[in-house]
C-alpha positions as CSV (number, residue, x, y, z in Angstrom):
1,M,37.8,27.9,-58.1
2,S,36.6,28.2,-54.6
3,G,35.0,31.3,-55.2
4,D,32.7,29.8,-57.3
5,R,31.4,27.2,-54.7
6,V,30.2,27.4,-51.4
7,I,29.9,24.5,-48.8
8,I,27.0,24.2,-46.8
9,T,25.2,22.4,-44.2
10,L,21.6,21.6,-45.5
11,Q,19.1,20.1,-43.2
12,T,15.2,20.1,-43.2
13,A,12.7,21.7,-40.4
14,D,12.4,18.5,-38.5
15,R,16.5,18.3,-39.0
16,T,15.8,13.8,-39.8
17,R,18.0,15.3,-42.7
18,K,21.2,16.9,-43.0
19,A,24.1,16.9,-45.4
20,E,27.1,19.1,-45.9
21,I,27.3,19.9,-49.7
22,A,29.1,21.9,-51.8
23,L,27.2,24.0,-54.3
24,P,27.5,26.7,-57.1
25,R,27.1,30.2,-55.8
26,T,24.9,30.3,-59.5
27,M,22.4,28.0,-57.6
28,T,19.2,29.6,-56.7
29,A,16.9,29.2,-53.6
30,M,14.4,27.5,-55.7
31,D,16.8,25.2,-57.4
32,L,18.0,24.1,-54.0
33,I,14.4,23.6,-53.1
34,R,14.0,21.3,-56.3
35,A,16.7,19.4,-56.1
36,S,16.2,18.4,-52.5
37,T,12.8,17.7,-52.0
38,K,13.3,15.2,-55.2
39,R,16.6,13.7,-53.6
40,W,15.0,13.3,-50.1
41,K,11.7,12.3,-51.2
42,M,9.9,15.1,-49.6
43,M,6.3,15.8,-49.7
44,F,5.0,16.6,-53.1
45,G,2.9,19.6,-54.1
46,A,4.2,21.5,-50.8
47,D,5.5,25.1,-51.1
48,Y,9.0,25.2,-49.3
49,V,11.2,27.9,-48.2
50,V,15.1,28.2,-47.3
51,T,16.6,30.1,-44.3
52,N,20.0,30.8,-43.3
53,L,20.2,29.7,-40.1
54,S,23.4,31.1,-39.7
55,L,22.5,34.6,-40.5
56,N,18.8,34.4,-39.5
57,R,18.0,35.3,-43.1
58,Q,14.9,33.8,-45.4
59,L,16.3,33.2,-49.0
60,L,13.9,34.7,-51.9
61,P,13.6,32.0,-54.5
62,H,15.5,33.7,-57.1
63,E,18.1,34.7,-54.9
64,M,21.6,33.1,-55.9
65,L,23.9,31.5,-53.0
66,T,26.2,34.9,-53.3
67,E,28.6,35.5,-50.7
68,D,26.5,38.4,-49.1
69,R,23.5,35.7,-49.1
70,V,25.5,32.5,-47.7
71,R,29.0,32.0,-46.5
72,N,31.1,29.0,-46.4
73,H,29.7,26.5,-43.6
74,D,26.7,28.3,-43.1
75,I,23.6,26.1,-42.2
76,L,20.4,26.5,-44.7
77,M,17.5,24.8,-43.5
78,I,14.3,23.8,-46.0
79,Q,11.1,24.2,-44.6
80,P,7.5,23.7,-45.7
81,L,5.8,27.1,-46.5
82,A,3.1,27.9,-43.3
83,L,0.3,29.1,-44.9
84,H,-2.4,30.8,-42.5
85,G,-6.2,30.8,-43.6
86,G,-9.3,30.9,-41.7
87,G,-12.0,28.4,-42.3
């Protein structure tokens, strides 16, 4: 069924990697981060977040790609989590 999957464009923050893919709606943002960092050989040990650029909304790690969070053909970006600290 088409309602079980969503087609998205996934890209890295620096836009050096980009792909249009179909994913199950049951996939979580954390699942997407794990699969992407492994497949694209992204920096190990870094924390990443997923942002839906089409809706200007960050997905929490446990959130699934449900219709209210991710629509077909939305652009999702994986970016390193910016940590601010004092020295």
